[in-house]
VEXZA-910958 format. One record per atom (N, C-alpha, C, O): x, y, z; residue in one letter. Coordinates in pm, whole numbers, plus 32768, in hexadecimal, padded with zeros to 4 digits. Each point is the difference from the previous one (the first is absolute). Example, Ala and Ser with C-alpha at 12.3 -4.5 7.8 and 13.67 -1.06 7.14 Angstrom:
85277DC7830CA7FA780778000A805A80788000A80687FFE8042A7F75806B7F76S805280778006S7FB3806D8049S8033806F8011S
END
This chain:
9DC08C5988A1M7F767FF8802FM7FC180898007M7F8A80107FE1M80C580588048N7FCC80898008N7FD980347F76N7FA580527FF3N80A37F7C7FA1E7FE0802C7F78E7F7F7FC17FD0E7FBA803C7FAEE80247F4A8084I7F867FBA7FD3I7F878033804BI7F9780177FC4I80777FFC80C4V7F92802A8055V801A808E802EV80678019803EV7F4280457FA6N8011808C8025N7F9180288061N7F8A80007FDDN809F802280A2Y7FA080258066Y7FF780978013Y7FC8802F8063Y806F801D7F3FN7FF680938004N8046803C807AN7FDB806E8029N80887F4F8011I80508038806CI808B7FC57FF4I800F7F877FE9I805880CC8025T80887FD07FEBT80467FEA8084T7FD480328068T80987F837F93D80517FEC8078D803780848033D800F80158079D800F80447F28M803580838029M7F97804C8051M802180418063M7F607FB67F70A7F9580478049A7FF07FC6808CA7FE9804A8060A80227F2F7FABI7FF47FC08085I807480298059I7FED80198078I808B7FEE7F50A8074802A804DA7FF0808E8030A802780218071A7F9F80367F3AK7FEB808B8029K7F9D80078074K8013804D805EK7F7E7F617F9AM7F9F8000806EM80417FCF8080M7FE58037806BM80707F647F8DE80467FCD8076E8057806D803DE80058010807AE8041803D7F2FA8057806B8032A7FAF8070803FA8029803B8064A7F617FE47F5FD7FB080708031D7FAF7FDD807AD7FEB80548058D7FE57F2F7FB1Y7F9B7FE18065Y80357FB18078Y7FC48009806BY80A67FAE7F8AM802C7FA6806DM802F804C807BM80027FC8806DM802380B67F85D802F804E8073D7F918052803FD801880458064D7F6D7FB77F64L7F93804D8039L7FD87FC48087L7FF77F86800FL7FEF80D38057V7FD67FD48086V7F95805E8033V7FF680727FD3V7FBA7F5D808BV7F9E80538048V80398016808BV80117FA1804DV800C80DD7FD4A8046801F807DA7FA97FE68079A80347FE0806BA7F48802B7F88G7FA87FEB8071G7F7080107FD8G7FDF80147F8BG7FC87FE280DBF7F7080077FE5F7FD980867FC3F7FA280077FB1F80A680638073D7FDF80887FD0D804C80277F82D7FF280717FD2D805D7F357FF3D804F80207F89D7FA97FEF7F83D80057F987FBED7FA880D18024E7FA37FF67F8EE804B80007F7CE7FDB7FB57FA6E808E80A0804AD804A80047F83D80437F7A7FE3D7FFB7FCD7F91D80437FFB80D8G80417F7E7FEDG7F9C7F947FDCG801A7FAD7FA9G7F718053809CF7F987F9D7FE4F7FCF800E7F71F7FEF7F9B7FBBF7FF880E48016R7FCD80177F79R80657FD07F98R7FDC7FC37F9CR80A6805B807DA80667FD77FA0A80067F687FF4A800B7FCB7F91A7FEF7FED80E3V80037F6E8000V7F847FC87FBBV800A7FA17FB2V7F81809B806BH7F837FD07FC4H800280117F69H7FDC7FA37FB7H804E80D68018D8002801A7F70D80607FA07FBAD7FE37FCD7F94D8092801C80ADA80627FA67FC3A7FC97F727FF8A80137FBC7F9BA7FA8801780D1R7FC77F788000R7F987FF17F94R7FF97F977FC0R7FB580CF802AM7F997FF97F9AM803D7FF77F75M7FCB7FBA7FA9M80A9808D8040V80447FF87F7FV80317F717FE9V7FEB7FC77F95V80577FFF80D2V80357F777FF4V7F8E7F9C7FEDV800A7FA77FACV7F89806980A0K7F8E7FA67FF4K7FC3800A7F75K7FD97F9B7FC6K801F80DF8003G7FC980107F7AG804E7FB27F99G7FC77FBD7FAAG80BF804C805FH80537FB27FA2H7FEB7F6A8015H7FF87FB57F9FH8000801E80E1R7FEF7F70801CR7F7C7FCD7FC8R7FFC7F957FC4R7F9980B7804FV7F7D7FD77FCDV80017FFC7F68V7FC57FA77FC3V808080BA7FFFA800780037F6EA804C7F867FCBA7FDA7FC57F9BA8092801680ACV804D7F8B7FD7V7FAB7F82800AV80027FAD7FA5V7FB1804380C9E7FAD7F898012E7F947FF97F94E7FE17F947FCDE7FE380E28011K7F9980027F98K803A7FD97F79K7FC37FB47FB4K80B58082802EK80417FDF7F82K80257F6C7FFAK7FF47FC07F97K8039800A80DFR80257F718005R7F8A7FA87FDBR800E7FA17FB3R7F7E807F8083K7F897FAF7FE3K7FDA80097F6EK7FD87F9D7FC3K803580DC8002E7FDF80107F72E805D7FAD7FA8E7FD37FB97FA6E80B180528077L80617FB67FAFL7FF07F688010L800B7FB67F9FL7FDC801E80DAK7FF37F71801AK7F847FC67FBFK80007F8E7FD3K7F9680C08026A7F857FD17FBFA801B7FE27F6EA7FD47F9A7FCBA807580C07FF3D80237FE87F74D80587F847FF2D7FEF7FB17FA4D8070804080BBA805C7F8E7FFBA7FB57F7C8013A801D7F9E7FBBA7F84805E80A1L7FB37F868019L7FAE7FDB7F85L7FF77F8B7FDAL7FCE80DA7FE9A7FB07FE47F88A80587FCC7F90A7FD97FA47FB8A809E80968039F805D7FD27F99F802F7F72801CF800C7FAE7FA5F800F803480DEG802C7F7A8025G7F977F987FE0G80217F947FCEG7F61808A804DK7F957FA37FE0K7FF87FE97F6AK7FEB7F8F7FD3K802680DE7FDFL7FFD7FF47F6FL80707FA77FCDL7FEB7FAD7FA8L809180678091V80737FAE7FD8V7FE97F6E8020V80177FA97FABV7FB9803980D0D7FE97F74802CD7F967FBF7FA8D800F7F8C7FD8D7F8780BC8009G7F957FC67FAFG802F7FDE7F73G7FDC7F967FCBG807380C17FF6E80327FE67F7AE805F7F8A7FFFE7FFC7FAC7FA5E805C804E80C3A805F7F8F8009A7FB57F7C8010A80267F9C7FC2A7F738064808EK7FB27F868014K7FBD7FD57F7FK7FFD7F897FE2K7FCD80D57FD2R7FBC7FDF7F82R80607FC07F9DR7FE07F9D7FBFR809B80A18035I80627FCC7FA2I802F7F75802BI80117FA77FADI8005804680DBT802E7F7E8034T7F9D7F927FE0T80287F917FDCT7F58808B8032V7F987F9C7FE3V80087FD27F6EV7FEA7F8B7FE4V803680CF7FC0M80097FDA7F72M80817FB47FE3M80017FAA7FA8M806E807480A2L80807FC07FE4L800A7F73803AL80417FAB7FC4L7F7F803A80B1K80137F818048K7FDA7F867FADK804C7F9F8003K7F44805D7FB3P7FE07F887FB0P806B7FE17F98P801E7F8C7FE7P801B80DD7FDCI80697FEB7F9CI807B7FC28042I803B7FA27FCCI7FEB809680AAE80787FCF8047E7FEC7F6F802BE805B7FAE7FF2E7F2C80328044R7FE67F76802DR800A7F9F7F8BR80377F938010R7F9580927F7AR80067FA87F8AR808F7FE77FD8R80257F8E7FE3R802D80DB801AL808C7FF07FD8L804E7FB08069L80587FB17FDDL7F88806480A4T80447FB6806CT7FE47F6B7FF4T805A7FAE8012T7F29802F7FCET7FDB7F727FF1T80507FBF7F91T80327F918010T7FDB80B37F7EE804C7FC97F92E80947FF38022E80407F9E7FDDE7FF680C78069E808F7FFE8025E801F7F908061E806A7FC17FF7E7F3980238067E80187F9A8068E80017F747FC6E80337FA48041E7F9880487F47K80077F7B7FC3K80917FD67FF0K801F7F898007K803B80D77FE4V808E7FE17FEFV804A800E8085V804E7FA88025V7F9B80C78023T804E801B807AT7FE67F96806CT805D7FD58043T7F2680037FCEK7FE17F9C8068K803B7F787FDEK802D7FB88059K7FD480257F26E803D7F807FDAE80958003801BE80397F9F8031E800780D77FADK808F800D801EK801A7FF38097K805F7FBF802AK7F4B80808026E80107FF88093E7FEE7F718030E80477FD4805BE7F587FE27F67R7FEB7F75802BR80797FAA7FE2R802C7FB18053R800A80607F31L80747FB17FDBL807980228056L804C7FA98029L7FC480DC7FF2A8070802A8055A7FF27FC6808CA80627FD3803CA7F21802E7FF8A7FE87FCA8086A801B7F6A8003A80377FCD8062A7FA37FEB7F33S80167F707FFBS80967FE27FFFS802E7FA88048S801D80A17F65D80927FEE7FFCD803F80228087D805C7FBB802DD7F7480AE8011A8037802A8082A7FE57F96806AA80557FE78056A7F337FD97FA5E7FDF7F998063E80587F857FEEE802D7FC38061E7FED80187F1FV805A7F8E7FE7V808A801F8038V803D7FAB8041V7FF580CF7FA5E808380288031E800380038099E80627FD7803EE7F31805C7FFER7FFB80058093R80057F76803ER80457FE98063R7F6F7FB97F60Q80007F778033Q80897FC07FF1Q802C7FB78059Q801880647F35R80867FC77FECR806280328069R804C7FB1803AR7FB380D27FDFV805C80398063V7FDB7FD2808DV80577FE58052V7F2580147FC9Q7FD47FD78087Q80297F70801CQ80217FDE8072Q7FDE7FCD7F25S802B7F758014S80937FFA8026S80297FAD8050S802880AD7F75R808E80078025R8010802B8092R804C7FC4804CR7F6980A57FDAV80078030808BV7FD87F908060V80417FEC8066V7F527FC97F78D7FD07F958057D80667F8F800BD80147FCA806CD802E80107F21E80657F968002E80728024805FE802B7FAE8050E800580CD7FA5L806D802C8059L7FD280068092L804D7FE0805AL7F3780497FBCA7FCC800B8089A7FFC7F798046A800F7FF9807AA7FDC7F9A7F38K7FFD7F7A803DK80857FDF8042K80057FAF805DK8067808E7F74Y80867FE58038Y803280768055Y807880118015Y7F278041801AG80228069805EG803C807C7FC3G803780538049G7FBF7FBE7F34K803880757FBEK7F8D805F7FDBK7FA17FDA7FBDK806A80A18070Q7F9B80637FE4Q803880677F9EQ805B804C8021Q7F6E7FB57F66Y802C805D7F99Y7F8880567FD7Y7F8F7FD07FFCY808B80B17FE5P7F9280537FCFP7FD77FD47F73P804B7FBD7FB9P7F3D806A8022F7FC97FDC7F7EF805E802A7F8FF801C7FB47FA4F801380C88067S805780337F95S808A7FBF8002S804980087F9DS7FDD7FB880D2G80847FC4800BG80127F847FABG80717FDD7FDDG7F217FDF8000V800A7F847FB2V7FB9800B7F79V80087FA57FAEV7FB380C9803BQ7FB0800D7F87Q80557FFC7F81Q7FD97FC27F9DQ809A80808064F804F80107F85F80767F9E7FF5F805580117FA9F7FB07F8880B0M80677F977FF3M7FDD7FA37F8DM7F8B7FE47FE7M80DE7FEB7FD2D7FE37F977F9DD7FF07F7B8048D801F7FF68077D7FB37FA67F44D7FDF7F80803FD807A7FBF803FD7FF57FC7806DD807F803E7F52Q80777FC08037Q802C80458081Q80227FBD8061Q7FDC80C87FA0M8028804A8078M7FA37FDE8075M802D7FF08071M7F5280057F72F7FA27FE0806AF80147F718031F7FF87FE58078F80247FBE7F27A80167F748027A80797FF4805BA7FFC7FB78063A807180907F7DD80777FFE8054D7FE18038808BD802C7FC98066D7F8A80A47F9DM7FDD803C8081M7FAB7FA18053M80147FF38078M7F8C7FCA7F46L7FA77FA38047L804E7F8A8036L7FE77FD38070L80797FF77F3FQ80507F8E802CQ80548025807AQ800B7FB3805FQ803180C57F9CK8052802C8073K7FA98014807CK80287FDC806FK7F61805F7F80A7FA480158070A7FD97F7B803FA7FF87FF4807AA7FF07FA57F2FK7FDA7F7C8032K80727FC2804FK7FEA7FC6806AK809180467F62A80747FC78046A801580468086A80147FBF8067A7FE780C57F97D800F804A807FD7F947FDA8064D80187FF78078D7F707FF47F54F7F907FDD8057F80167F798042F7FE77FEE8077F804B7FAF7F38E80167F7A8036E806D8003806BE7FF47FBF8068E8079808D7F7DV806B800D8065V7FC8803F807FV801F7FD3806FV7F9080937F81E7FC680458074E7FA37FA3804DE7FFB8004807BE7FBB7FA67F3BQ7FA67FA38044Q804D7F9B8053Q7FD67FDC806EQ809D7FF57F5CV80557FA3804DV80308043807FV7FFF7FC5806BV802C80BB7F86R803080498077R7F9180128067R80157FEE8078R7F7480377F57I7F8D8016805CI7FDA7F7F8045I7FE27FFF8078I801F7F8E7F3BQ7FDD7F80803DQ80647FD8806BQ7FDC7FCA8069Q80A680527F7AK80667FDF8064K7FED8056807EK80087FCE8070K7FDF80B47F7BE7FEA80588073E7F867FD4804FE80018003807BE7F967FD37F3FE7F877FD48045E801C7F7F804EE7FD07FEF8070E807E7FB47F52A80237F848046A8052801E807CA7FEA7FC6806BA807680967F87D805280278074D7FA98041806BD80117FE68077D7F92806F7F5ER7FA880438061R7FAA7F9C804CR7FF0800A807AR7FD77F937F3BL7FAD7F9A8041L80537FAA805FL7FD27FDA806BL80AA80077F6BA80577FB18056A801F804B8081A80017FC5806CA801880BD7F89E801C80518077E7F868008805CE800B7FFA807AE7F8080137F47I7F848002804FI7FEF7F7D804BI7FDD7FFF8076I803D7F8E7F44Q7FF27F7D8040Q80647FF28072Q7FE17FC98069Q809C806B7F80R80657FFA806AR7FD2804D807CR80107FD28071R7FB980A27F78L7FD080528070L7F8A7FBD8046L7FF58006807BL7FB37FBA7F36V7F8F7FB9803CV80327F8D8056V7FD27FEE8071V808F7FC17F58D80387F91804DD80448032807ED7FF67FC4806BD805180AE7F87Q804680388075Q7F9C802A806CQ80147FE68077Q7F7F805D7F5DR7F9B802B8062R7FBC7F888041R7FE380028077R80047F947F39E7FC27F88803AE805A7FBF8067E7FD27FD28068E80B2802A7F7AE805F7FC6805FE80078055807FE80027FCC8070E800280B87F7DQ800280588075Q7F807FF18051Q80048003807BQ7F8B7FEC7F40S7F817FEE8047S7FFF7F7D804DS7FCE7FF98070S806B7F9A7F50R80067F7E8045R8055800A807ER7FD87FD0806AR809D806F7F8BI8059800F8074I7FBB8052806DI80087FE08076I7FB3808C7F5EA7FBB80558062A7F927FB38047A7FEC80118078A7FCC7F987F3DD7F967FAF803FD803C7F9F8066D7FCA7FF0806DD80A67FD07F6FE80417FA3805EE802C804A807DE7FEE7FCF8070E804E80A87F7CQ802C804D8073Q7F89802D8056Q80088001807BQ7F8B80227F42R7F89802A804BR7FC87F8D8053R7FDC80138074R801C7F747F4FV7FCC7F8C8049V805A7FE08078V7FCF7FE4806DV80B680207F7CA805E7FE4806DA7FF080668070A7FFF7FDC8076A7FF480A37F65Q7FF180698064Q7F7D7FF0804CQ7FFB80178079Q7F9A7FC07F3FE7F807FEB8043E800B7F908067E7FC48009806BE80887F8C7F75K80127F948060K804A8032807CK7FDA7FE38072K8092806C7F75I804C80388071I7FA7805B8054I80017FFA807BI7FB2805A7F41D7FA7805B8049D7F9A7FB38050D7FDF80268071D7FEC7F6B7F56A7F9D7FAF8048A803E7FC1807CA7FC27FFD806BA80BB7FCE7F88Q80437FC58073Q801A8068806DQ7FE97FE78076Q8047808D7F60L8019806B8062L7F7F802B8044L7FFE801B8079L7F967FEC7F3AK7F7F8027803AK7FCF7F978063K7FC880228068K804D7F5D7F76A7FD57F96805BA804C800A8085A7FC67FEF806BA80BE802E7F8BI80508010807BI7FCD80778050I7FEF7FF5807AI7FFA807C7F43E7FCF80778045E7F777FE8803DE7FE4802D806FE7FC47F8A7F46D7F7B7FE38034D80097FA8807DD7FB680148060D80A67F8B7F9EA80117FA88075A803080508078A7FCF7FF08070A809580697F76K80328054806FK7F9180588038K7FF2800F8079K7FC0802A7F2DK7F958058802DK7F967FB1804DK7FCD802F8065K80127F557F6AA7F9D7FAE8045A80307FDD808DA7FB280038060A80D07FDC7FABE80377FDF8085E7FFC8079805CE7FDF7FF68076E8045807D7F51A7FFD807B8051A7F718021802BA7FE8802A8071A7FB97FC37F30D7F74801A8021D7FD07FA1806DD7FB88028805CD80717F587F99R7FD67F9F8066R803680258089R7FB87FFA8064R80C8802D7F9FK803D80268081K7FBC807E8037K7FE380098078K800480587F2DD7FBD807B802FD7F767FE08035D7FD480398065D7FE57F6A7F57R7F7A7FDB802CR80057FBB8088R7FAD801C8056R80B47F8A7FBEE800E7FBC8082E801E8064806EE7FC67FFC806CE809880617F76D802280668065D7F8780558020D7FE880238074D7FCB7FFF7F22F7F8980548016F7F9A7FB78056F7FC98038805FF801E7F477F7DE7F9E7FB3804CE802D7FEE8091E7FAF8008805DE80D47FE07FB6K80357FEF8087K7FEF807F8052K7FD67FFD8074K804B80737F4DK7FF380808046K7F6E801E801BK7FDE8034806BK7FC87FAB7F31A7F72801A8013A7FCA7FAF8076A7FB08033804FA807B7F4C7FBEK7FD27FAF8071K803180398085K7FB580078061K80CC80247FA2E80368039807BE7FB880818025E7FE080188074E8007803C7F24D7FB8807C8019D7F747FE58031D7FCE80468058D7FF07F527F6FA7F797FDC802BA80007FCF8091A7FA78021804EA80C07F907FD5R80087FCD808AR801280758062R7FBB80088066R80A280517F7AI801980738058I7F838057800AI7FDE8030806CI7FDE7FE37F22A7F8780528001A7F927FBF8053A7FB780458047A803D7F327FB0A7F997FBA804DA801C800B8096A7FA680178051A80DB7FD67FD4E8023800B808DE7FE7808E8033E7FCF80128070E805280527F3DK7FE9808A802BK7F6B801E800AK7FD48044805CK7FDE7F867F44A7F6F80158004A7FC37FBF807CA7FA78039803EA808B7F4E7FE5A7FCA7FBC8077A80218050807EA7FAB80108058A80D280217FB0A802780508076A7FAF80818004A7FD3802A806BA801C80157F1FD7FB2807D7FFCD7F717FE6802AD7FC380548043D80057F387F96K7F757FE08025K7FF27FEC8097K7F9F802C803DK80C57F927FFDI7FFA7FEA8092I800080878047I7FB18017805CI80A880417F76V800880858040V7F7E804C7FE8V7FCB803F805CV80007FBB7F26K7F8680487FDFK7F8A7FCB8051K7FB1804D8036K80457F2C7FD2D7F917FC5804BD800880298092D7F9A801E803FD80E07FE57FF8A80118027808DA7FD780928013A7FBC80218061A806E80367F42L7FDC808E800AL7F6A80137FF2L7FC4804F804AL7FFE7F687F57E7F70800E7FEEE7FB57FCD8079E7F9C803C8029E80917F578013A7FBF7FCA8078A800A80638073A7FA18017804BA80D880257FC0K80148062806BK7FA8807A7FE9K7FC58036805EK80337FF67F23E7FAB80747FE2E7F6D7FE08019E7FB880558033E801B7F317FABA7F757FD98018A7FE37FFB8097A7F96802A802EA80CA7FA1801BE7FEF7FF88092E7FF7808C803CE7FB0801A805AE80A780407F71D7FFF80898033D7F7E80457FDDD7FC9804B8051D80037F9D7F35R7F8380407FD9R7F8C7FCD8055R7FAA804D8029R80547F2E7FF1T7F957FC68052T80038039808DT7F9880218039T80E17FE98000K800F80358088K7FD580918006K7FBC802B805EK806F80237F3AA7FDD808E7FFEA7F6A80127FF0A7FC58058803FA7FFB7F567F6BE7F7080097FEDE7FB47FDD807FE7F9C803E8022E80997F5B8025A7FBF7FD9807EA800B80708067A7FA1801E8048A80D680207FBEE8013806E805FE7FA880767FDCE7FC680408058E80307FDE7F23R7FAC80717FD8R7F6E7FE3801FR7FB880578030R801C7F2F7FB3A7F757FDC801CA7FE280098095A7F9380298029A80CD7FB18027E7FED80078091E7FF48091802EE7FB180228058E80A180347F68R7FFA808E8025R7F7C803F7FD3R7FCA80588043R80017F7A7F4BM7F87803B7FC8M7F817FC28039M7F9280317FE4M80797F668069K7F8B7FB78030K7FA0805A804FK7F877FFA7FE6K80A8805A807AP7FA280588049P7FB8805F7FA1P7F8880198012P80BE801D7F8AD7FC0805E7FA3D7F977FB97FACD7F96803A7FE7D80827F4C7FEDK7FA17FB77FB0K7F807FE78051K7F9080107FCFK80857FC980AEE7F8C7FE38053E7FAD807E8016E7F857FFB8000E80C180778014K7FB8807F8014K7FB280257F82K7F8C80288008K80B57FCA7F81L7FBE80257F84L7F8A7FA57FE4L7F98802F7FD1L80777F4D804CI7F907FA47FEAI7F8C8021805CI7F8C7FFB7FD7I8094802880A7S7F9880248060S7FB8807E7FD3S7F87800F8012S80C8804F7FAFW7FC3807F7FD0W7FA07FE47F8EW7F9380387FF8W80997F707FAFI7FAC7FDF7F8CI7F817FBA802EI7F93801B7FCDI807B7F8A8096E7F8A7FB98032E7F9E805F8043E7F867FEC7FFAE80B1807D8047S7FA880618040S7FB380507F98S7F8C80238014S80B77FF97F7CI7FBD80487F94I7F917FA87FC5I7F9280307FE4I808B7F51800AM7FA07FA57FC4M7F887FE8805CM7F957FDB7FD1M807E803B80B2S7F927FE7805ES7FA28076800FS7F9A7FF58043S8086807D7F80I7FA980768008I7F7F7FDF7FB5I80077FD77F8CI7F83803880B2P7F827FE07FBCP7FE180687F95P802180768010P7F9F7F5E7F84E7FDA805A7F94E7F80804A8027E7FA87FC5803FE804C80BA7F9EP7F85804B801DP7F8D7FCB7FADP80177FC27F97P7F6E80548095K7F8A7FD27FB9K7FD6806E7FA2K7FE0806F802BK801F7F757F55I7FE280627F97I7F757FE17FCBI7FDA7F8C7FF2I7FD980DF7FF1T7F747FEC7FD9T7FE7801D7F6ET7F9C7FD47FC9T80BD80747FF7T7FE880237F73T80507FA37FA4T80667FC68026T7F65802F7F5FD80457FAC7F9CD8089803A7FDCD80627FB77FF1D7FA480CD8001A808080407FDFA80657FEB806FA80757FE67FE6A7F5D80258095G805B7FEC8070G802E7F6F8008G80757FE6801AG7F2E7FBA7FCDN80277F738001N80687FE27F95N805D7FB48017N7F92808B7F72G80637FEA7F94G808780368026G80677FC07FEAG7F9980B98051L807F803B802AL80407FAE806DL80797FED8001L7F357FE0805EQ80357FAF806BQ803D7F7F7FCBQ80677FD38034Q7F5D7FF27F68A80347F847FC5A808780197FBDA805B7FAD800AA7FB380C57FB1R8080801F7FBDR806C801A8066R80737FD77FEFR7F668070807FI8063801B806AI802C7F7E8041I80767FED801EI7F277FB97FF9R80207F80803ER80617FB27FAAR805D7FC28034R7F8F803E7F46L80597FB87FA3L808D80398008L80617FB6800EL7FAA80CF7FE9K808380408005K80447FE68085K80797FE98006K7F36801B806AL80387FE98085L80347F72800EL806C7FEB8037L7F487FB37F97N802C7F748005N80827FED7FB1N805B7FB9802CN7FAD80887F5AQ807A7FF67FAFQ8077803C804BQ806E7FCA7FFCQ7F7A80A7804AL806C803F804CL802C7FA98074L80787FF48019L7F297FCE802EL80217FAB8072L804F7F867FD1L805F7FD68041L7F767FF07F4BE804A7F8D7FCBE808F80277FDCE805D7FB48018E7FB480C47FADF808780317FE0F80548011807DF80767FDD8001F7F4C80598069M80488018807EM802C7F7D803EM80707FF58032M7F397FA57FCCL80237F7F803AL80727FBE7FB1L805A7FC3803AL7FA180487F40A806A7FC47FAEA80868044801DA80667FBC8009A7F9C80C68005E807C8049801BE80377FDA8089E80797FF38010E7F2A7FF98056I802E7FDD8087I80417F787FFFI80607FE9804BI7F6D7FB97F61K803A7F797FFAK808E80027FC9K80517FA98021K7FCE80BB7F8CE808480097FC3E8067803B805FE807880007FE3E7F5980348092I805E803E805EI80567F948041I8056801F8053I
END
């Protein structure tokens, strides 16, 4: 490829630049010599890179133009050749397609013949591949088919016997389960009768016990009621006697208190009567008459209150 495309720079020159420039460094911000050396080296490398890119575009432009020229010429020649090829193909297919049709027809006949053999054997449970029976002669196939049929019939007798035995065993198990179910039903009915009899006995015992408990309860309730009534009657006699005594004591005490208070009541009543007998002054003005009327009302209310209180003494 290097001999066909020349970019005016050799691998040796690139290796020399790598050796000369890869170790260059800038020691710091003030390292002007180091910076200048790195800058000059970068510009040399960049110049070669730009030259390579420019050359690449020039070479590729020529290649693209040549490619278009090649494609166009090939297309022109192909257009002229295709009608000739199609004409010759049409003439050739008159023979080749007929040969293919005849071959396909023979192949289909052969396929059907072999498939019929496969199907015949399959009816008797024999599975053979297509190629396994294709190349047998008729006698060999007939012998194979006869043996397959005989084996199949023997197998069918065996299968029928096994099926009969299986059905007989199933029927035996069904009969056995039915008999077990019948016995279980009889035992269940018998047990239910026993349980019913036992329950009737228990119910009778419980009813008798309930009746006795009820009689005892009623008897005790009557006795308790009698005792309670007698106690209530005795308590009432005592209570009535105490209440009568308390009432008698209260009446006696009230009479004694009233007797002691009698002189005071008479004095208070006499005082009130003396107040009530004081004549009212003769008032000449309307304002005075109104005030006198209000005083009289209040005084009468006070006297009525005093008399009521004295009565309670």
